[in-house]
C-alpha positions as CSV (number, residue, x, y, z in Angstrom):
1,X,-14.6,20.7,-9.2
2,X,-14.7,19.7,-12.9
3,X,-15.9,16.2,-13.6
4,X,-15.9,14.1,-16.7
5,X,-18.0,11.0,-16.9
6,X,-17.4,8.2,-19.5
7,X,-19.6,5.1,-20.0
8,X,-17.7,2.0,-21.2
9,X,-20.0,0.5,-23.9
10,X,-19.9,-3.0,-25.4
11,X,-22.4,-4.6,-27.8
12,X,-24.3,-6.8,-25.3
13,X,-27.6,-6.6,-27.4
14,X,-29.7,-6.2,-24.3
15,X,-30.4,-2.4,-23.9
16,X,-28.0,-1.9,-20.9
17,X,-26.4,1.2,-22.4
18,X,-29.8,2.9,-22.9
19,X,-30.9,2.1,-19.4
20,X,-27.6,3.3,-17.9
21,X,-27.6,6.5,-19.8
22,X,-31.2,7.2,-18.9
23,X,-30.5,6.7,-15.2
24,X,-27.3,8.8,-15.4
25,X,-29.0,11.7,-17.3
26,X,-31.8,11.7,-14.8
27,X,-29.4,12.1,-11.9
28,X,-27.1,14.8,-13.4
29,X,-29.9,17.0,-14.7
30,X,-30.4,18.4,-11.2
31,X,-26.7,19.0,-10.5
32,X,-25.5,22.6,-10.2
33,X,-22.5,21.9,-12.5
34,X,-23.1,19.6,-15.4
35,X,-20.2,17.2,-16.1
36,X,-18.7,16.4,-19.5
37,X,-20.4,13.2,-20.7
38,X,-19.0,10.7,-23.2
39,X,-19.3,7.1,-24.3
40,X,-16.3,4.8,-24.9
41,X,-17.1,2.2,-27.5
42,X,-15.0,-0.9,-27.1
43,X,-16.3,-2.6,-30.3
44,X,-14.8,-2.4,-33.8
45,X,-17.7,-0.4,-35.1
46,X,-20.7,1.7,-34.1
47,X,-23.3,-0.9,-33.2
48,X,-27.1,-0.5,-33.4
49,X,-27.7,0.6,-29.8
50,X,-24.8,3.0,-29.8
51,X,-26.3,4.7,-33.0
52,X,-29.0,6.1,-30.8
53,X,-26.5,8.4,-29.2
54,X,-24.5,9.3,-32.3
55,X,-24.5,13.1,-32.7
56,X,-25.9,13.6,-29.2
57,X,-23.0,12.5,-27.0
58,X,-19.3,12.4,-27.7
59,X,-18.3,8.8,-28.6
60,X,-14.8,7.4,-28.6
61,X,-14.2,4.2,-30.5
62,X,-10.9,2.9,-29.0
63,X,-10.7,-0.3,-31.1
64,X,-11.5,1.2,-34.5
65,X,-7.8,0.8,-35.7
66,X,-6.7,-1.6,-33.0
67,X,-4.5,-4.5,-34.3
68,X,-4.4,-6.4,-31.0
69,X,-6.2,-9.8,-31.3
70,X,-7.6,-11.5,-28.2
71,X,-8.9,-15.1,-28.0
72,X,-12.4,-14.4,-26.9
73,X,-13.2,-18.1,-26.6
74,X,-11.1,-18.4,-23.4
75,X,-11.3,-16.6,-20.1
76,X,-7.8,-15.3,-20.4
77,X,-8.5,-13.7,-23.7
78,X,-11.7,-12.0,-22.5
79,X,-10.0,-10.8,-19.3
80,X,-7.1,-9.4,-21.3
81,X,-9.5,-7.5,-23.6
82,X,-11.5,-6.3,-20.7
83,X,-8.4,-4.8,-19.0
84,X,-7.1,-3.4,-22.3
85,X,-10.4,-1.7,-23.1
86,X,-10.6,-0.3,-19.6
87,X,-7.1,1.3,-19.7
88,X,-7.8,2.7,-23.2
89,X,-11.1,4.1,-22.2
90,X,-9.5,5.8,-19.2
91,X,-6.8,7.2,-21.5
92,X,-9.4,8.4,-24.1
93,X,-11.4,10.3,-21.4
94,X,-8.2,11.8,-20.0
95,X,-6.7,12.8,-23.4
96,X,-9.9,14.6,-24.4
97,X,-10.6,16.3,-21.1
98,X,-7.3,17.5,-19.6
99,X,-9.0,20.4,-17.8
100,X,-11.2,18.1,-15.6
101,X,-10.2,17.4,-12.0
102,X,-11.7,13.9,-11.9
103,X,-12.8,11.3,-14.4
104,X,-15.6,8.8,-13.5
105,X,-15.6,5.6,-15.5
106,X,-18.9,3.7,-15.5
107,X,-19.6,0.3,-16.9
108,X,-22.5,-0.1,-19.2
109,X,-24.4,-2.5,-17.0
110,X,-24.4,-0.2,-14.0
111,X,-26.7,2.6,-12.9
112,X,-26.4,5.3,-10.3
113,X,-28.5,4.7,-7.2
114,X,-31.3,7.3,-7.0
115,X,-30.9,9.7,-4.1
116,X,-34.2,8.8,-2.3
117,X,-33.1,5.1,-2.3
118,X,-33.9,3.3,1.0
119,X,-32.9,-0.1,2.3
120,X,-32.8,-2.0,5.6
121,X,-29.0,-2.3,5.2
122,X,-27.4,0.1,7.7
123,X,-25.0,1.9,5.2
124,X,-27.9,2.5,2.8
125,X,-30.2,3.7,5.6
126,X,-27.6,6.1,6.9
127,X,-27.1,7.4,3.4
128,X,-30.8,7.9,3.0
129,X,-31.0,10.1,6.0
130,X,-27.6,11.9,6.0
131,X,-26.3,11.6,2.4
132,X,-23.0,10.4,3.8
133,X,-20.9,7.3,3.3
134,X,-17.8,5.8,5.0
135,X,-14.6,5.4,3.0
136,X,-13.0,1.9,3.2
137,X,-10.1,0.1,1.5
138,X,-11.2,-1.1,-2.0
139,X,-11.6,-4.9,-2.7
140,X,-11.1,-7.0,-5.8
141,X,-14.7,-7.5,-6.9
142,X,-16.2,-5.3,-9.6
143,X,-15.9,-1.8,-11.1
144,X,-19.4,-0.5,-11.8
145,X,-18.2,3.1,-11.2
146,X,-14.6,4.2,-10.4
147,X,-13.5,7.8,-9.8
148,X,-10.0,8.7,-10.9
149,X,-8.0,11.9,-10.1
150,X,-7.0,13.3,-13.5
151,X,-3.5,14.4,-12.3
152,X,-2.6,10.8,-11.5
153,X,-3.9,9.1,-14.6
154,X,-0.7,9.3,-16.8
155,X,1.3,7.5,-14.1
156,X,-1.6,5.1,-13.4
157,X,-1.9,4.1,-17.0
158,X,1.9,3.5,-17.3
159,X,1.7,1.1,-14.3
160,X,-1.6,-0.6,-15.3
161,X,-0.4,-1.4,-18.9
162,X,2.8,-3.0,-17.6
163,X,0.9,-5.5,-15.4
164,X,0.1,-9.1,-16.5
165,X,-3.6,-10.0,-16.9
166,X,-4.7,-13.6,-16.7
167,X,-7.4,-15.8,-15.2
168,X,-7.3,-15.1,-11.5
169,X,-5.6,-11.8,-12.0
170,X,-8.0,-9.4,-13.7
171,X,-8.1,-5.6,-13.9
172,X,-9.9,-5.5,-10.5
173,X,-6.8,-7.1,-8.9
174,X,-4.4,-4.8,-10.7
175,X,-6.3,-1.8,-9.5
176,X,-6.2,-3.0,-5.9
177,X,-2.6,-4.1,-6.0
178,X,-1.3,-0.9,-7.5
179,X,0.8,1.6,-5.5
180,X,-2.0,4.2,-5.9
181,X,-4.3,4.4,-3.0
182,X,-7.8,3.2,-3.8
183,X,-10.8,3.6,-1.6
184,X,-14.4,2.3,-1.7
185,X,-17.6,3.6,-0.1
186,X,-19.6,1.4,2.2
187,X,-22.7,2.6,0.3
188,X,-23.2,1.4,-3.3
189,X,-23.5,4.6,-5.4
190,X,-23.7,2.3,-8.5
191,X,-25.3,-1.1,-8.9
192,X,-25.2,-3.7,-11.6
193,X,-28.4,-4.2,-13.6
194,X,-27.2,-7.4,-15.3
195,X,-26.5,-10.8,-13.9
196,X,-24.7,-12.4,-16.9
197,X,-21.0,-11.9,-17.1
198,X,-19.9,-11.3,-20.7
199,X,-16.3,-11.9,-19.6
200,X,-16.9,-15.1,-17.7
201,X,-19.7,-16.2,-20.1
202,X,-21.9,-17.3,-17.3
203,X,-24.7,-16.2,-14.9
204,X,-23.4,-14.6,-11.7
205,X,-25.7,-15.4,-8.8
206,X,-26.5,-12.5,-6.5
207,X,-25.3,-14.5,-3.5
208,X,-21.8,-14.8,-5.1
209,X,-21.5,-11.0,-5.3
210,X,-22.6,-10.6,-1.7
211,X,-19.8,-12.8,-0.5
212,X,-17.1,-10.6,-2.2
């Protein structure tokens, strides 16, 4: 299986990208087959933190020549930009790596859970002992790490870009409502390391995530 991994990077000015990349590189260095690794820059320019990876990892700047303007002072505008960036990052990863079987999109405030991770939660405990997870229907919550089958991406993108994005109907809902079968694992292979939503512009309490 050929895998391409792309990290969606925004200028949050808090070191998330460096932390996420460090965790990711630590995990994949022990893999038998090393995946293609890239960063998808959603800003208009190469910002300071991203400069640390220039010349070391492939960087796609999807908004360098983008003429689409979003009102980032409103939730609707931020949600529209988030979805537009996500679709374009998926397209950039696919367009550059046609030979891969799967593409994994990771958000820059998420890290892969280390293999020896242990918790009292049943799914996590089972994974610790058996390295297995149950597959369940996906839910509209968050997208720290999503695996896409490369062969389906062109038709997915056509559908995604035709959907309306607004407050209460973000990219997460579009992914879940699409005609493409989406699945989630009962074990969290990726976890968020931040608790401030740059889209909602507010702190997201842990208990609100647990309810979703």
